[in-house]
C-alpha angles and dihedrals in degrees: 000000000000119000115263116235115254115262115251116255109267094019119130124214114268116262130182089000096298126104114221125193123215116222114253108253113247122238112277127218117221117213112209118196107210130197092263093061092047090049092051093049094047092044091052091051091048093049092047092050091048093048091050092049092048092048091048093047093044094044093117094050093045089050091055091050095049092044090050092049091051094048091047091051092051095044096047096088091051092046091049092053093047093046089064089068104026135028114285092244091058090046091053092048091047091052093049090048090052092052091047093050092049093048094047091046094053094044091048092050093049094048092045091050091049090050092051093048090048089058089047090051091051090056101040104036097064091044092051090048091051091050091052091051090053096044121107096228103044102014098101095048093044092050092050090048091049088229097175093050092047092050090052091050092049093051090049090055094048118089125219107254089224093056128103093290093069092044091051091053092047091051092050090050094050091087091052091051091049092051089047092052092051092049091047092051090049092051092047091053100039105020097098091050090051091051093049091048090052091052092050089063087074103086099192109083097209093051092043090053093049092049090049091052093047094048093045094050095042094046094048093047093047093048091047091052092049093047091049088049093051091050092048091047091053092050093045091048092053092048092048091049091050092050093049092044091052090052092045093240117175115260097005093176091054091049090049092051091048091050091047092050095047093045085082087077105084119230103013111017095106092051091051092050094044091052089077092058092043091054091048092052092046092050102038102020135033134305092236091055091051090051092050091049091049092053092046093051092048091053091046091052091050092049091047091051094048092048091050094049098044103035112016102040096051089052098044126000143292119262121188124222093245091066092052096043095048094046092048091051093048093044092048092051091051104039111001126240095338090051091052092053096048093041090056091050092048090049089054091051090048091051090050092052092050090047090053091047089058092058120099122245092256092050091050091049093050092047092048092047090051088055092049094245123140096245111134124175107262090212094052136054118296113243116240115250117257123231116259 
């Protein structure tokens, strides 16, 4: 039998009378994972896990450092003004003393208001429960539930917020405040040197100049926005306290502090904070008083929004409510109420830096020149120095 010719490479055996050709397989590339790649991946995972563990374990210390940096950044203008008339050490101590007095004053007012309202609750809650038991509509259900007795038991279990529990917490936090004050004083005295030393690590002069302009403009705008926000919060808090006090709302100082804190959220923060006082007035006061408070808080929110858009934003930057809300949620989950406050401030500074980074070189140069800082555009002509 004669030899059959060899089949061509890539040819498939005939089937059903038709000859089909298989495509020639392309050349394949083999990827070999060596021990170095495995070591790098495992090392990265180990370093990431270690960094997360260190950050979680040092959360308290890192919180102190960030809080001290924020306070130092906000106090620096005041310290600079005071240092023109007194030694800088005295100016730093005066600024820290001012912050301490304000913090103690607000905390004392809130605790005193809570204590007064606790006494008011002890007097009015049993009387209201007794009236419900004697009413025609809810008397039978309230009597079966033993409402008056349960209210008395609940009040007996509650502790006065101005009792020893609050003093114990304040005593335990005294060391943290002392460490924060020391760190703040250090940053106020050596912070500018640290910033200049960090910029000197950039070897290229043009890039160093651009980074300096970006950081200066962003830092100034962010600090100006935060300071305006603090001033507005103080004014809004006083107005909210006066409105609640005029309507005889329970805990007017607490409501004022809540409205002042939530006023940092643009657009609707005051309404959210004032809702607490409106509900208290609707439940413990009169319906007309609740309507008057609602109208007053709506007008206050409109005035706050107009002032922010027409006066604050042109002199600093625009920050949306999403930035504040997200940062507050994250900060609260990590470090409680204090973490929420400082996270919002850090988010504002970060937004200001990003906003400054989006400016062109000419815009940064014009902004820096308007602020009397030696920040010329590296791509353009250098302005001649003015005579002193």
